[in-house]
N, C-alpha and C positions, 0 to 999 in steps of 0.2 A: 423514327428514332433508331439508331444503330444500338447494337450490343454494348458497345463502348460507352456511349452516352447513357445508356440505360443504367448501367453499373456504375458511372462516376456519379450520377444523380442519386442513386440508392446510396452510396458511399457518404456523399454530401449531406444526405438525410440522417444517416447514423451519426454522423460527426456533429451536427448541429443540434442533436438531442442530448448528447453526453460527450464528454472527453474520451477520445480513443486513441492508442498509440498504434504505430505502424504495424506492429505484430498482430494487434486485434484485428484490424482491417483486413490483413492478409488471411487471417483464419476465416473470416467471415466470406470473403471473395472466393477463398478456395472451396468453401462449402457449396457456394452456388457454382462451382466447376468453371471458374473463370482460369484463363491459361495465364502461364507466370508472365510472359512479356506485357499483357494487359494489365497484370496486376501492379507491376512496376511503373507503367504509364499512369495508371490511376493514383498510385501512392504519390508519385512525382507531382501530379497536378493538384492533389489535396494539400501537399505540403506548400506549393507555390501559392496557392489561394489562401493559404494559413488555416485551412480546416483542421490539419493534423500539426500540432507543435507538442514535441516530446516534453519540453521543460514545463510547458503549461499543464500538460497531462500528469506529469510527475507532482507538481505542485499540488494539484487538485487531488490526485490519489493519495499522496502523504497526508494531507489535511483531513480528508475523509476518513482514512483508516485510523488516524489517532484520535479524532473526536467521537465518530460513531461506533466503529468496532474495537476501540481501545486497543488496538495492536501495538506490540512494541516495535522499536526502530529495527532491530534485527529481522523479524518477520516481514517488515515493509520492504527492506533491502531485498530479501531474497525473491519476494514476489516480484519486484521491478526487475531484477536479473533474469528472472523466468520469462518476463515479457520482452526480453531483448533490449532493454533501455541502456544507454551508455553509461559506464561507471561514472564518468566526470558530472554528469547531470544529476545523478542519484547523491553522489557525495556533495555537490553543491547546495542542492535542496535540503538534504538531511543536515548539514551543518548549519542551516538556516533555523532549525528548530530551537526553541527556548528550552533549556535544558531544565531550568528550575520549575517551569511550567509543566513539562514532561513529567518529572518526578513527582509533581504535587498531583497531577491527574492519576497516575499509577498508585500513589499512596491512597487515594481515595477509593479507587476500584479495589485495592487490597483490603482496606478496611471492610469494605462491604461483603468481600469473600471469607474473611476471617471470622465474621459471625457464623458463617455456615459450616466452617470447617469442623468436622468431629475428631478429636485426637485426645489421647490418654495423657500426653505430656506438651510442654511447651516446645520442646525439642522437634517433636512428630508435627505439630502444628506449623512451626516455621518451615520444615521441610515440605510439607503440603503446599504452603503457600509459596515457597521457592519453585516448586514444580508447576503450579499454576501460572506463575509469571513467566517461567521459562516457555510454558505452552502458548503463551500470548506474544512471544518473540522478544522478550525483555533481556537484555545481557545481564550476566552474573553481576557485574559491577552496580548496574542500575537496581537490579534486584535486592542486592544487599543495602543499597541506600533507602530504598522503600521499607525494607525489614526494620532499618535502625529508625526510620521516621515513625513507624507504627509502635516500636518500643517506647519512643518518647511521650508518645500521646497517651499510652496505658498508664 
């Protein structure tokens, strides 16, 4: 087995365990000190064999981050840009998110957080909640919708 075959089977193994994007494969191969031309060949082969599919990766990534880490759309977009995913794919997948379901999930998360916020006034509590939502990557517009929903429930 040549080095190329070894690295391609290793990369196929990584991709079969979980969804990876091209930049993640590049990083892993560079850690193994694979030269750049071999990395390009390996990635091309993985794309041809459908082990790497950027759109499939983005869909899985967005789904997991929304459901399990409860990240906001802005934080997800930024991390995908850092992974060098094309803007068109990101825009397409993000536009497919059900906005009302997204706001509902954020409202549930915020209701849980409000219970543990210590504040002297309602204004201070709202500010702390808005900062919390911003740290989760929620846009200002969506954060205010969540705040409005919580006020309706009180």
